C-alpha positions as CSV (number, residue, x, y, z in Angstrom):
1,M,94.3,146.6,-213.2
2,K,91.5,144.5,-211.8
3,V,89.2,143.0,-214.6
4,S,85.9,141.3,-214.2
5,T,86.0,137.5,-214.6
6,C,82.4,137.0,-215.8
7,P,82.7,134.8,-219.0
8,F,79.6,136.0,-220.7
9,M,79.4,139.5,-222.2
10,S,75.8,139.5,-223.6
11,S,73.4,141.6,-221.6
12,R,71.4,138.6,-220.6
13,W,74.4,136.7,-219.4
14,L,75.8,139.9,-217.8
15,L,72.7,140.3,-215.7
16,L,73.0,136.6,-214.7
17,C,76.7,137.0,-213.8
18,H,75.9,140.0,-211.6
19,A,73.2,138.2,-209.8
20,L,75.5,135.2,-209.2
21,C,78.3,137.4,-207.9
22,F,75.9,139.3,-205.4
23,S,74.6,135.8,-204.3
24,L,78.2,134.7,-203.6
25,L,79.0,138.0,-201.8
26,K,76.0,137.6,-199.5
27,A,76.9,134.0,-198.7
28,S,80.5,134.9,-197.6
29,A,79.5,137.8,-195.1
30,H,78.8,136.8,-191.5
31,T,79.1,138.1,-187.9
32,V,80.7,136.5,-184.9
33,E,79.7,137.4,-181.3
34,L,82.5,137.1,-178.7
35,N,81.9,137.6,-174.9
36,D,85.0,136.1,-173.4
37,M,87.5,138.1,-171.5
38,F,90.2,137.2,-174.0
39,G,90.5,135.4,-177.4
40,Q,92.0,135.0,-180.8
41,I,90.8,136.3,-184.2
42,Q,92.1,135.1,-187.6
43,S,91.2,135.9,-191.2
44,P,89.2,133.1,-193.0
45,G,91.5,130.3,-194.2
46,Y,94.5,131.5,-192.1
47,P,97.4,130.6,-192.3
48,D,96.5,130.0,-196.0
49,S,95.3,132.8,-198.2
50,Y,92.0,134.3,-197.4
51,P,89.2,134.0,-200.0
52,S,88.0,136.7,-202.3
53,D,84.7,138.6,-201.7
54,S,84.7,137.7,-198.1
55,E,83.4,139.8,-195.2
56,V,83.5,138.8,-191.5
57,T,82.6,140.9,-188.4
58,W,83.7,140.0,-184.9
59,N,81.7,141.8,-182.1
60,I,83.6,141.7,-178.8
61,T,81.7,142.5,-175.6
62,V,83.3,142.5,-172.1
63,P,81.8,143.6,-168.7
64,E,81.4,147.2,-167.7
65,G,84.5,148.6,-166.1
66,F,86.7,146.9,-168.7
67,R,88.0,148.0,-172.1
68,I,89.3,145.8,-174.9
69,K,92.9,145.6,-175.9
70,L,93.6,144.4,-179.5
71,Y,97.0,143.6,-181.1
72,F,98.2,141.7,-184.2
73,M,100.8,138.9,-184.4
74,H,100.6,138.6,-188.2
75,F,99.2,140.9,-190.8
76,N,99.4,140.4,-194.6
77,L,96.7,142.0,-196.8
78,E,96.5,143.3,-200.3
79,S,97.8,146.9,-200.6
80,S,95.5,149.5,-202.0
81,Y,95.0,153.3,-201.9
82,L,93.3,154.2,-198.8
83,C,92.6,150.5,-198.2
84,E,89.9,150.4,-200.9
85,Y,90.2,146.7,-201.7
86,D,91.0,144.5,-198.7
87,Y,91.1,145.9,-195.2
88,V,90.5,145.3,-191.4
89,K,88.4,147.9,-189.7
90,V,88.3,148.4,-185.9
91,E,85.4,150.5,-184.5
92,T,83.1,151.0,-181.6
93,E,79.3,151.8,-181.8
94,D,79.9,155.3,-183.1
95,Q,83.6,155.6,-183.8
96,V,86.2,154.1,-186.2
97,L,89.4,153.4,-184.2
98,A,91.6,152.2,-187.0
99,T,91.6,150.8,-190.6
100,F,94.5,148.5,-191.6
101,C,95.7,147.0,-195.0
102,G,98.8,146.1,-196.9
103,R,102.1,144.7,-195.7
104,E,103.7,147.8,-194.4
105,T,102.6,151.4,-193.6
106,T,102.8,154.0,-196.4
107,D,101.5,157.5,-196.9
108,T,98.1,156.1,-198.0
109,E,97.8,152.9,-196.1
110,Q,98.5,151.7,-192.6
111,T,99.4,148.3,-191.1
112,P,99.0,147.6,-187.3
113,G,102.6,146.6,-186.7
114,Q,103.2,146.7,-183.0
115,E,100.4,149.1,-182.4
116,V,97.8,148.3,-179.7
117,V,94.2,149.3,-180.2
118,L,92.2,150.1,-177.1
119,S,88.5,150.5,-177.0
120,P,87.1,153.4,-175.0
121,G,84.4,151.2,-173.5
122,S,83.5,147.6,-173.1
123,F,82.6,147.0,-176.8
124,M,84.8,146.6,-179.9
125,S,83.8,145.5,-183.5
126,I,86.4,144.1,-186.0
127,T,85.5,143.7,-189.7
128,F,87.6,141.9,-192.3
129,R,86.7,142.7,-196.0
130,S,88.3,141.2,-199.2
131,D,87.3,142.1,-202.7
132,F,86.7,139.9,-205.7
133,S,90.4,138.9,-206.3
134,N,93.4,137.7,-204.3
135,E,95.8,136.9,-207.1
136,E,98.9,137.1,-204.9
137,R,97.5,134.8,-202.3
138,F,97.8,137.1,-199.3
139,T,97.7,135.2,-196.0
140,G,95.5,137.6,-194.0
141,F,96.0,138.2,-190.2
142,D,96.3,136.7,-186.8
143,A,95.1,139.0,-183.9
144,H,94.5,138.6,-180.1
145,Y,92.2,140.6,-177.7
146,M,91.8,140.7,-174.0
147,A,89.7,142.7,-171.5
148,V,91.8,145.2,-169.4
149,D,90.7,147.2,-166.4
150,V,89.8,150.8,-166.8
151,D,91.3,153.2,-164.2
152,E,88.2,155.4,-163.9
153,C,89.9,157.6,-161.3
154,K,92.5,158.7,-163.8
155,E,90.8,158.4,-167.2
156,R,87.3,159.6,-166.4
157,E,86.8,162.6,-168.8
158,D,83.2,163.2,-168.0
159,E,83.3,165.6,-165.0
160,E,79.7,164.9,-164.2
161,L,80.6,161.2,-163.5
162,S,83.9,161.9,-161.5
163,C,84.2,161.6,-157.8
164,D,83.7,164.7,-155.8
165,H,86.4,164.0,-153.1
166,Y,88.2,160.7,-153.3
167,C,88.2,158.1,-156.1
168,H,89.2,154.4,-155.5
169,N,89.8,152.1,-158.4
170,Y,89.4,148.3,-158.4
171,I,89.5,145.7,-161.1
172,G,86.3,146.2,-163.1
173,G,85.1,149.4,-161.5
174,Y,85.6,152.2,-159.0
175,Y,83.9,153.9,-156.0
176,C,83.9,157.3,-154.3
177,S,84.3,158.4,-150.7
178,C,84.2,161.8,-148.9
179,R,86.3,163.8,-146.5
180,F,85.5,163.8,-142.8
181,G,82.3,165.6,-142.0
182,Y,80.8,164.9,-145.4
183,I,78.2,162.3,-146.6
184,L,78.2,160.5,-149.9
185,H,75.2,161.5,-151.9
186,T,72.8,158.9,-153.4
187,D,74.5,159.4,-156.8
188,N,77.5,157.6,-155.2
189,R,79.9,160.3,-156.3
190,T,78.9,163.6,-154.9
191,C,79.8,164.6,-151.4
192,R,77.3,166.6,-149.3
193,V,77.1,167.8,-145.7
194,E,74.5,167.4,-143.1
195,C,73.9,170.9,-142.0
196,S,70.2,171.0,-141.2
197,D,70.3,171.5,-137.5
198,N,72.5,174.6,-136.7
199,L,71.2,176.6,-133.8
200,F,72.8,179.9,-132.6
201,T,71.7,181.4,-129.2
202,Q,74.5,183.9,-128.6
203,R,73.9,187.6,-129.0
204,T,76.6,187.9,-131.6
205,G,78.1,185.4,-134.0
206,V,79.4,184.4,-137.4
207,I,77.7,182.0,-139.9
208,T,79.4,180.6,-143.1
209,S,78.7,178.2,-145.8
210,P,80.4,174.8,-145.2
211,D,84.1,174.7,-145.9
212,Y,84.2,178.5,-146.4
213,P,86.3,180.0,-148.0
214,N,86.9,176.8,-149.9
215,P,84.3,175.7,-152.4
216,Y,81.1,174.6,-150.6
217,P,79.8,171.0,-151.0
218,K,77.4,170.0,-153.7
219,S,73.9,168.6,-153.4
220,S,73.4,170.0,-149.9
221,E,70.7,171.9,-148.0
222,C,71.8,173.8,-144.9
223,F,69.4,175.3,-142.3
224,Y,70.7,177.8,-139.8
225,T,68.5,179.2,-136.9
226,I,69.3,182.2,-134.7
227,E,67.0,182.0,-131.7
228,L,67.3,184.6,-129.0
229,E,65.2,185.8,-126.1
230,E,62.2,187.8,-127.0
231,G,63.1,191.5,-126.8
232,F,66.3,191.2,-129.0
233,M,66.4,192.4,-132.7
234,I,68.8,190.6,-135.0
235,S,70.8,192.4,-137.8
236,L,72.7,190.5,-140.5
237,Q,75.8,191.7,-142.4
238,F,77.3,189.7,-145.3
239,E,81.0,190.1,-145.9
240,D,82.7,191.1,-149.1
241,I,83.5,187.5,-150.3
242,F,80.2,186.3,-151.7
243,D,80.4,183.6,-154.4
244,I,77.3,181.5,-155.2
245,E,76.7,179.8,-158.5
246,D,74.2,181.7,-160.6
247,H,72.8,182.0,-164.2
248,P,73.0,184.9,-166.5
249,E,69.3,184.8,-167.5
250,V,67.4,182.9,-164.7
251,P,67.6,184.2,-161.2
252,C,69.4,181.7,-158.9
253,P,68.3,178.5,-160.5
254,Y,71.1,176.4,-159.1
255,D,72.5,177.5,-155.7
256,Y,71.1,180.2,-153.4
257,I,70.7,181.5,-149.9
258,K,67.4,182.8,-148.4
259,I,66.6,184.6,-145.1
260,K,63.3,184.0,-143.5
261,V,61.6,185.8,-140.6
262,G,58.0,184.8,-140.0
263,E,56.2,185.5,-143.3
264,N,59.0,187.8,-144.5
265,V,61.6,186.4,-146.9
266,W,64.8,188.0,-148.1
267,G,66.3,186.4,-151.3
268,P,67.1,184.1,-152.9
269,Y,70.6,185.5,-153.3
270,C,73.4,184.2,-155.6
271,G,76.2,185.5,-157.8
272,E,79.2,187.5,-156.6
273,K,77.6,190.6,-155.1
274,A,76.9,190.4,-151.4
275,P,73.4,191.5,-150.2
276,E,73.0,194.7,-148.2
277,A,72.7,194.7,-144.4
278,I,69.5,193.2,-143.2
279,S,67.7,194.4,-140.1
280,T,65.2,191.7,-139.3
281,Q,63.4,193.4,-136.3
282,S,63.0,189.9,-134.8
283,H,64.6,187.7,-132.2
284,S,64.2,184.6,-134.4
285,V,65.8,184.2,-137.9
286,Q,66.0,181.1,-140.2
287,I,68.6,180.9,-143.0
288,L,68.4,178.4,-145.9
289,F,71.4,177.6,-148.2
290,R,71.0,175.2,-151.1
291,S,73.5,173.8,-153.6
292,D,73.0,171.5,-156.6
293,N,75.4,168.7,-157.9
294,S,77.8,170.9,-159.8
295,G,79.9,174.0,-159.5
296,E,83.0,175.1,-157.6
297,N,82.1,178.3,-155.8
298,R,83.6,179.7,-152.6
299,G,80.3,180.4,-150.7
300,W,79.5,183.2,-148.2
301,R,80.1,184.5,-144.7
302,L,77.8,186.7,-142.6
303,S,78.0,188.1,-139.1
304,Y,74.9,188.8,-136.9
305,R,74.4,191.0,-133.9
306,A,71.5,191.4,-131.5
307,A,70.4,194.5,-129.7
308,G,67.5,195.4,-127.5
309,N,65.8,198.5,-126.1
310,E,68.0,201.1,-124.5
311,C,67.7,201.6,-120.7
312,S,68.1,204.9,-118.9
313,E,71.4,206.3,-117.8
314,L,72.8,205.1,-114.4
315,Q,74.5,207.1,-111.6
316,P,76.6,205.2,-109.0
317,P,75.6,205.7,-105.3
318,D,77.5,207.9,-102.9
319,Q,80.6,206.0,-101.7
320,G,80.0,203.4,-104.4
321,K,80.5,202.5,-108.0
322,I,78.9,200.5,-110.9
323,E,80.6,198.1,-113.2
324,P,80.8,198.1,-116.2
325,L,80.5,201.9,-116.6
326,Q,79.1,202.5,-120.1
327,A,77.6,205.4,-121.9
328,K,74.6,203.3,-123.0
329,Y,72.9,200.2,-121.7
330,F,70.7,197.9,-123.7
331,F,68.4,194.9,-123.0
332,K,70.1,192.1,-121.0
333,D,73.0,194.4,-120.0
334,Q,73.9,193.8,-116.4
335,V,75.4,196.2,-113.9
336,L,77.1,195.3,-110.6
337,V,76.8,197.9,-107.8
338,S,79.5,197.8,-105.1
339,C,80.7,200.2,-102.3
340,D,84.0,201.7,-101.2
341,T,86.0,200.0,-98.5
342,G,84.2,200.2,-95.2
343,Y,80.8,200.4,-96.8
344,K,78.1,197.9,-97.6
345,V,75.3,197.9,-100.2
346,L,72.0,198.4,-98.5
347,K,68.9,197.2,-100.3
348,D,65.5,196.8,-98.6
349,D,67.3,197.0,-95.2
350,V,69.5,194.1,-96.1
351,E,73.3,194.6,-96.2
352,M,75.3,192.8,-98.8
353,D,78.7,193.1,-100.6
354,T,77.3,193.7,-104.1
355,F,74.0,194.1,-105.9
356,Q,73.2,193.3,-109.6
357,I,70.6,194.9,-111.7
358,E,69.6,194.2,-115.4
359,C,68.2,196.1,-118.3
360,L,64.8,194.6,-119.2
361,K,63.3,194.3,-122.7
362,D,60.9,197.2,-122.1
363,G,63.8,199.6,-121.5
364,T,63.5,199.7,-117.7
365,W,65.9,198.5,-115.0
366,S,65.1,195.4,-112.8
367,N,65.8,197.4,-109.6
368,K,66.7,200.9,-108.4
369,I,70.3,201.7,-107.6
370,P,70.8,200.8,-103.9
371,T,72.6,203.0,-101.4
372,C,76.0,202.5,-99.6
373,K,76.0,202.4,-95.8
374,M,79.1,202.5,-93.6
375,V,79.9,199.1,-92.0
376,D,78.8,198.8,-88.4
377,C,80.5,196.1,-86.3
378,G,77.9,196.4,-83.6
379,V,78.4,196.4,-79.8
380,P,81.6,194.3,-79.1
381,A,81.0,191.1,-77.1
382,E,81.5,191.1,-73.4
383,L,84.7,189.7,-72.0
384,E,84.5,187.5,-68.9
385,H,86.4,189.2,-66.1
386,G,87.2,192.0,-68.5
387,L,86.4,195.6,-69.3
388,L,85.7,197.4,-72.6
389,T,86.8,201.0,-73.5
390,F,85.7,202.8,-76.6
391,S,88.2,205.0,-78.4
392,S,85.6,207.7,-79.3
393,R,83.5,209.8,-76.9
394,S,80.2,208.7,-78.7
395,N,81.2,205.0,-78.5
396,L,81.2,204.5,-82.3
397,T,81.1,201.0,-83.6
398,T,81.4,201.8,-87.3
399,Y,84.3,201.1,-89.8
400,A,87.8,201.8,-88.5
401,S,86.5,202.5,-84.9
402,E,88.6,201.0,-82.1
403,V,87.8,199.5,-78.7
404,T,90.2,198.2,-76.0
405,Y,89.7,195.2,-73.8
406,S,91.3,195.0,-70.5
407,C,91.0,192.7,-67.5
408,Q,89.7,193.4,-64.0
409,Q,92.7,194.6,-62.0
410,P,94.4,193.4,-59.9
411,Y,92.9,189.9,-60.1
412,Y,93.1,189.2,-63.8
413,R,95.4,189.9,-66.7
414,L,95.4,189.3,-70.5
415,L,96.8,185.9,-71.5
416,H,100.1,186.2,-73.2
417,N,100.0,190.0,-72.5
418,V,98.6,190.5,-76.0
419,S,97.2,193.9,-77.0
420,G,93.5,194.3,-76.2
421,V,92.9,196.8,-79.1
422,Y,90.2,195.7,-81.7
423,T,89.4,197.5,-84.9
424,C,86.1,197.4,-86.8
425,S,87.1,195.9,-90.2
426,A,85.6,196.4,-93.6
427,Q,83.8,193.1,-93.2
428,G,81.9,194.3,-90.1
429,I,83.9,192.3,-87.6
430,W,86.0,193.4,-84.6
431,T,89.5,192.1,-85.2
432,N,92.8,192.1,-83.3
433,E,96.3,192.1,-85.0
434,V,97.3,188.9,-83.2
435,L,94.0,187.1,-82.2
436,G,92.0,188.0,-85.3
437,R,88.3,187.6,-84.5
438,S,88.9,185.7,-81.3
439,L,88.4,187.5,-78.0
440,P,91.3,187.8,-75.6
441,T,91.3,185.8,-72.4
442,C,91.5,187.1,-68.9
443,I,93.4,184.8,-66.7
444,P,93.6,185.0,-62.9
445,E,96.6,186.5,-61.3
446,C,98.1,183.9,-59.0
447,G,100.2,183.8,-55.9
448,L,100.1,187.6,-55.3
449,P,98.2,188.1,-52.0
450,K,97.6,191.7,-51.1
451,F,98.5,191.1,-47.5
452,S,102.0,190.2,-46.3
453,R,103.1,188.1,-43.4
454,T,104.8,189.7,-40.4
455,L,105.7,186.6,-38.3
456,M,106.2,182.9,-39.2
457,A,106.3,180.0,-36.7
458,R,108.6,177.0,-37.1
459,I,107.0,173.5,-37.6
460,F,105.4,172.6,-34.2
461,N,102.0,173.9,-33.6
462,G,102.6,176.8,-36.1
463,R,100.7,180.1,-35.7
464,P,97.5,181.6,-37.0
465,V,97.5,182.8,-40.7
466,Q,97.0,186.5,-41.2
467,T,93.8,187.0,-43.0
468,G,94.3,187.3,-46.8
469,T,97.9,186.0,-46.9
470,A,96.9,182.5,-48.2
471,P,93.9,183.4,-50.5
472,W,94.3,180.1,-52.5
473,I,93.3,177.9,-49.6
474,A,90.1,175.9,-50.2
475,M,88.2,173.9,-47.6
476,L,86.4,170.7,-48.5
477,S,83.2,170.4,-46.4
478,H,80.4,167.9,-46.1
479,L,76.9,169.2,-46.6
480,N,76.5,169.2,-42.8
481,E,79.2,172.0,-42.7
482,Q,81.8,169.6,-41.3
483,P,85.2,170.2,-43.0
484,F,87.2,167.1,-44.0
485,C,90.1,168.1,-46.2
486,G,91.8,171.1,-47.7
487,G,93.1,172.0,-51.1
488,S,94.4,174.8,-53.3
489,L,92.6,176.9,-56.0
490,L,94.2,176.6,-59.5
491,G,93.0,179.0,-62.0
492,S,89.3,179.8,-61.6
493,R,87.7,176.4,-61.9
494,W,90.1,173.8,-60.4
495,V,91.0,172.7,-56.9
496,V,93.9,170.3,-56.3
497,T,93.7,168.1,-53.2
498,A,94.7,164.7,-51.9
499,A,93.2,161.6,-53.6
500,H,92.6,159.7,-50.4
501,C,90.2,162.5,-49.2
502,L,87.8,161.7,-52.0
503,H,86.9,158.0,-51.6
504,Q,85.4,155.7,-49.0
505,S,87.5,153.5,-46.8
506,L,88.8,150.5,-48.8
507,D,89.1,146.9,-47.7
508,P,92.8,146.4,-46.9
509,K,92.7,143.0,-48.7
510,D,91.3,144.7,-51.8
511,S,92.6,148.2,-52.1
512,I,91.9,148.7,-55.8
513,L,90.0,152.1,-56.2
514,R,86.8,151.8,-58.3
515,H,84.6,154.5,-59.6
516,E,81.8,153.7,-57.2
517,D,84.2,154.2,-54.3
518,L,84.6,157.9,-55.1
519,I,82.6,160.5,-53.2
520,S,79.9,161.9,-55.3
521,P,80.4,165.6,-56.3
522,S,76.9,166.4,-55.0
523,D,77.9,165.1,-51.5
524,F,80.3,167.9,-50.6
525,K,81.2,171.4,-51.4
526,V,84.3,173.7,-51.7
527,I,84.6,176.9,-49.7
528,V,87.2,179.5,-50.6
529,G,88.0,182.8,-48.8
530,K,87.9,180.8,-45.6
531,H,89.8,181.8,-42.4
532,W,87.8,180.3,-39.5
533,R,87.3,176.6,-39.4
534,L,83.7,176.5,-38.2
535,R,82.6,180.1,-38.0
536,S,81.3,181.9,-41.1
537,D,83.7,184.3,-42.8
538,E,82.6,187.5,-44.4
539,N,84.6,186.8,-47.6
540,E,83.9,183.1,-48.0
541,Q,82.4,181.7,-51.2
542,R,80.7,178.3,-51.5
543,L,81.2,176.4,-54.7
544,R,79.6,173.3,-56.2
545,V,81.8,170.5,-57.7
546,K,81.3,169.2,-61.2
547,R,83.8,166.3,-61.3
548,V,86.1,164.4,-59.1
549,I,89.3,163.2,-60.9
550,P,91.9,161.2,-59.0
551,H,95.4,160.7,-60.4
552,P,95.3,157.8,-62.9
553,Q,98.2,156.2,-61.1
554,Y,97.0,156.7,-57.6
555,K,97.5,153.7,-55.3
556,P,95.4,153.8,-52.1
557,S,97.6,151.0,-50.5
558,T,100.8,153.0,-50.7
559,F,99.5,156.5,-51.3
560,E,101.6,156.8,-54.4
561,N,100.5,159.7,-56.6
562,D,98.1,160.8,-53.8
563,V,96.7,163.8,-55.7
564,A,93.3,164.6,-57.2
565,L,91.6,167.4,-59.0
566,L,88.2,168.9,-58.5
567,E,86.5,170.7,-61.4
568,L,84.1,173.3,-60.2
569,L,80.7,174.0,-61.7
570,A,81.4,177.7,-61.6
571,G,84.5,179.6,-60.6
572,P,84.7,182.0,-57.6
573,T,84.8,185.7,-57.7
574,L,88.4,186.7,-57.3
575,N,89.2,189.4,-54.6
576,H,91.8,190.1,-52.0
577,F,90.8,186.9,-50.1
578,V,90.2,184.5,-53.0
579,M,93.1,184.1,-55.6
580,P,94.6,181.1,-57.3
581,I,98.1,179.7,-56.6
582,C,100.8,179.5,-59.2
583,L,102.5,176.4,-60.6
584,P,106.2,176.2,-59.9
585,E,108.8,176.9,-62.6
586,E,111.6,174.7,-61.1
587,P,112.5,172.7,-58.0
588,P,113.4,174.7,-54.9
589,A,116.9,175.5,-54.0
590,E,118.7,173.3,-51.4
591,G,117.8,174.4,-47.9
592,A,114.8,176.4,-48.9
593,M,112.0,176.9,-46.5
594,V,108.4,176.2,-47.4
595,I,105.1,177.2,-45.8
596,V,102.3,174.8,-45.0
597,S,98.9,175.8,-43.9
598,G,95.5,174.3,-42.9
599,W,93.1,173.5,-40.2
600,G,94.6,170.2,-39.0
601,K,95.0,169.0,-35.5
602,Q,97.6,170.6,-33.3
603,F,99.4,169.5,-30.1
604,L,97.1,167.5,-27.9
605,H,94.9,166.6,-30.8
606,R,93.1,169.9,-30.8
607,F,91.6,171.5,-33.9
608,P,92.5,175.2,-34.3
609,E,89.7,177.7,-34.6
610,M,91.3,179.5,-37.5
611,L,93.7,178.8,-40.4
612,M,97.2,177.9,-39.2
613,E,100.5,177.9,-40.9
614,A,104.1,176.8,-40.2
615,L,107.5,177.3,-41.8
616,I,109.2,174.0,-42.7
617,P,112.7,173.4,-44.1
618,Q,112.7,171.6,-47.4
619,H,114.8,168.7,-45.9
620,C,116.1,167.9,-42.4
621,S,117.7,165.0,-40.5
622,M,114.4,163.9,-38.9
623,C,113.0,163.4,-42.3
624,S,115.8,161.1,-43.3
625,V,115.2,158.9,-40.1
626,A,111.5,158.8,-40.8
627,Y,111.8,157.8,-44.4
628,E,115.0,155.8,-44.4
629,S,113.2,152.5,-45.2
630,L,110.5,153.9,-47.5
631,H,110.3,155.1,-51.1
632,S,110.0,158.8,-51.2
633,W,106.4,158.6,-52.5
634,T,105.1,155.9,-50.1
635,F,102.6,156.4,-47.3
636,S,103.9,156.2,-43.7
637,R,102.0,156.3,-40.5
638,K,105.1,156.5,-38.3
639,R,104.9,159.0,-35.6
640,A,107.9,161.2,-36.7
641,G,106.5,164.6,-36.0
642,L,106.9,166.8,-39.0
643,D,110.3,165.5,-40.2
644,M,110.9,165.7,-44.0
645,P,112.9,163.2,-46.3
646,K,116.2,164.1,-47.8
647,A,114.7,164.8,-51.2
648,P,113.8,168.4,-51.7
649,I,110.2,169.4,-51.1
650,L,108.4,172.3,-52.6
651,F,105.0,173.0,-50.9
652,F,104.0,175.2,-53.8
653,F,100.3,174.8,-53.0
654,N,101.0,176.2,-49.5
655,F,98.1,174.4,-47.8
656,Y,97.7,172.1,-44.8
657,L,95.1,169.5,-45.6
658,M,93.1,168.3,-42.6
659,N,91.2,165.1,-42.1
660,I,89.2,164.6,-38.9
661,N,90.2,160.9,-38.8
662,F,94.0,161.4,-38.7
663,Q,96.4,163.5,-36.8
664,S,98.5,166.3,-37.9
665,M,98.6,165.6,-41.7
666,I,100.7,167.7,-44.0
667,Y,100.7,167.3,-47.7
668,G,103.4,168.7,-50.0
669,L,104.8,168.3,-53.5
670,Q,108.0,166.3,-53.7
671,W,110.2,166.1,-56.8
672,L,110.2,162.5,-57.9
673,P,110.8,160.4,-61.1
674,P,108.0,160.8,-63.7
675,I,105.2,158.2,-63.9
676,P,106.2,155.8,-66.7
677,S,102.6,155.2,-68.0
678,L,102.0,158.9,-68.7
679,P,104.1,160.3,-71.6
680,P,105.6,163.7,-71.1
681,T,103.6,166.6,-72.7
682,T,105.0,169.9,-74.0
683,L,103.4,172.7,-72.0
684,P,101.4,175.0,-74.2
685,F,102.7,178.2,-72.4
686,P,105.5,179.1,-70.1
687,T,105.0,178.3,-66.4
688,P,103.9,179.3,-63.9
689,S,100.4,180.0,-65.3
690,P,96.9,179.0,-64.0
691,L,95.3,178.6,-67.5
692,P,94.2,176.6,-69.3
693,F,93.5,174.1,-66.5
694,T,92.3,170.7,-67.5
695,S,92.8,167.6,-65.5
696,R,95.1,166.1,-68.1
697,F,97.1,169.2,-68.3
698,I,97.6,169.4,-64.6
699,F,98.6,165.8,-64.2
700,D,100.9,166.0,-67.2
701,Y,102.4,169.1,-65.6
702,L,103.0,167.3,-62.4
703,N,104.7,164.4,-64.3
704,I,106.9,166.7,-66.3
705,Q,107.9,168.6,-63.2
706,K,108.4,165.3,-61.3
707,I,106.0,166.3,-58.6
708,S,104.0,164.0,-56.4
709,L,102.0,164.4,-53.2
710,V,103.2,162.6,-50.1
711,Y,101.5,162.0,-46.8
712,I,103.3,162.5,-43.5
713,E,101.9,161.7,-40.1
């Protein structure tokens, strides 16, 4: 039992003793302030016994974000029931964390042992207290402390201070961040969304709270605007899931949704019961949704639909239809009017494929329903040298009507023998199964004179040509009516003749042909249907020349490639006395006879009065003698009569060119090697054929067929 040690028992000395003891007690109590991140605390006098009536307090403070860890390396205090005498007390500002005393833990007292004491915050207070006696000389304690980091992300118990989305711990503190699409609030822990600029312009749609059906973000204000064209009326319908934080006594103090139309406001709404359908009767609606910094509610979802005034019922036109076909049409609905195959939409005298009308906001249609008119292809185009026949008696040109083109017989025929039938299509165009929209082409019949020969003279002098048996013969005449050469009509716009007929005399020392040496097309004319040399013929036609085209490889000095083309300004009118000649299909057979014709000088250098002709073998012995020292295409002025070379000759043009400066000139086409400088060309159609005639085509044709003009005197 503890006994007081005051030596005096009288009341006077007892009072004095008590005052002395209180004074000693006050002198031994003091406080130590510690601010380091770690340190050591020992009882007074350690490792010797601690003094009696001693009280020391150590206040440990570390930075925010840290807590204090305390543990004991040595502990030896007087034992007592519930630590009444000597003890160590560990506490915070408002909480006792532990009270230790004794040497070992019992039912009534506790020693720290290996126990670690952690402060909840950055402050810890440790108080050592000894009473008036320490008879057994207890040695006290040796303790250590250190600041340790607080993992706020794991240990934060205050929900109001925890991170909304993501928490990141670091030594001495933590910070928060948000998911994609969210913004960290100014409180640095709440995640909100930026949803103040949501505009809806479609006639139907769905609007939800952010992250619906997951909990909506905190501390957010969302504005939604539905803005449609004037004339629409918007209706809102909330769905069954409706969950907004509310209060049992105060209407919607935390989170809510409001609907505003002009001066009219619906709401605020909150809780778990969805509002009834709202008919705004307006084309412009604003929606406000607000949330505070707490709560975990799922939010809301609404659908909206816009409708306008109803328009009158529509009936499709005869032979037509409307799309889409509906029982009712409302403002902004559009209808497309079209017609059956073979018909066109007719609106204000304008034909079109389709016509669109629209329901207006006042309930009327933008236009009346147009009518459907049968397609009319119009009068078919005229065909040069052709005829047109309608399939109907009334000459119909409407859809599915047919017309037939044919050529003027017997002088023209359809190119490629295609069908001349054209049908009026649904597009209003006359079309042919083969040629499509293109017109057929009438080409001249060639080499088929109506009149036949009855007699034929051999070579010398010849005999007069029966009228109409050589309708392809053309005369080249000066403007003074003096003929100077002959040629043959090809197709309807070309004449083939000798190149040397179409240029001025050249200097023998410089025989290069230049463009200025050619006769101008305006200086001569071509006469077809000619029989008499000087007298006028009933069937003759005088034609103007457009171009003079000598063979590109023509050599005046040797008369190689002595061939030229004349392009006419306008073709002749074909008849029994004017008809083109055909191009040959192949070289003539050995021993074949050919006909030459013209107005050249005869025996005794006399010009005939009329067209003459003669029958010539395609080769003979006299020809061999005359040309034995010459190339087959060279010019010879030897007097060899009308002898021919050994090489086969085909006078496919059947004409006898005449020139007033030379005697008895005969021009024919001889089969020779092709000209190297002109590459072969694939013919565009089977020969013989007179179309299409272009200078390049004809020269290429002559090269492919190995044909060249030769001059024989």
